[in-house]
N, C-alpha and C positions, 0 to 999 in steps of 0.2 A: 347350501351350495346354490350358486346362481346357475340358472338353466341356460343351455346353449342358445335357445331361441330368444331369451331375454337379452343376452349379450349381443347377439346378432342384430336384434331389433334396435338396441341403443346405438350400436356402431353405425348402422345404416341411417339412423336419424341424424347423427352427427355429420356424416358424409353429405347427406342431402341438405342439411342446414347450411353448410358451407357453400353450396352452389346456388341456393335460392336468391341470394342478393344479386349475383351475376345474371341469373335468368330474368329477374324482375327488371333490373336496369336495362338489359338488352331489349326488352319489350317496350320500355318507356321512351324509345326514340320517337315514338308517336304518342299523342295524347290519349290517355285512358282514364276512366273512372274505375274505382275498385272492382266492381262486379264484371265490367268488360275485360279487365286484366285477368281476373280469375278464369273467365271463359276462354280467353286467348291462350293462357298457359295450359289449361285443361285440354284444349283441342290439340295442343302440341305434345300431349302425353306427359306433361309435368303437372301432376295433380297437386293442387294447393287449395286450401279452404280459406274462407274469408277471415276466420279467427287467426290464421297465420299471416295472411297478407296485410291486413289493415295496420297492425302494429309495425310491420316492416316498412310500409309506406310512410307512416308517421315518423319513424326513426330516420329514414332517408331524407324526408322533407326537412326535419329538424337539423340534420347534418348539412343542409344547404345544397344537396345534390339535385333537387327537383324544384320545378316551378309548379305551384298548385293554384288552381283557380276554381271558384264556385260558378257553376252555370245552371240556369234554371231550364231544365228539360222536363217536359210533362212526364209524370205527374208531380215531380218534386225536384228540388235542387240537388245537383251532384257535384262532388269535388273531383276535379280532373287533375291528373299528374302528368308531368312530362320532364324529361331530362333537361337541365339547363346546361350552360357551357361547362361549368365546374363538374357536373354529373357526367357529361360526355368524356371529360378528361379522366375522371376516376374510372369510368367504364373501360376506356381504352387501356389504362394501366392494369386494371384487374384482368382484362381479357388477355393481355400480354403475359401476365404472371400465370394465369390459368393454363394457357397453351404451353408455356415452358414446363410447368409442373406436370401437365398431362404427358408430355414427351418423356420426361425423366421417369415418371411412374410407369408409363407403358413399357419403357425399356427395362426397368427393374422387375416388373411383373413377368416379363418374358424370360428372365434369367432362369436357368435350371437350378434346382436345389436338391 
């Protein structure tokens, strides 16, 4: 039998996974390299590690949502990411959908059962 804690852990992971893309895109309105983005998200209490972030950044870059550039900053080169026009359009659409879904879910969760 599957333990309650295992089920809850998996469901929380799924819920979180669905919001990470929106969170990352929202912070890429300004240019960041991977570690600076991790720090920014962590400071805002959205804990994310590099093993989660870097594949997500590569996927968003491949999908054409980001502009990425290499810059040499001591002591080594860093790859910076920033939303491009298409990424901003996608972010706006996702934000709209998220806000609508939040309102519907919030209403449903307040219903008595």
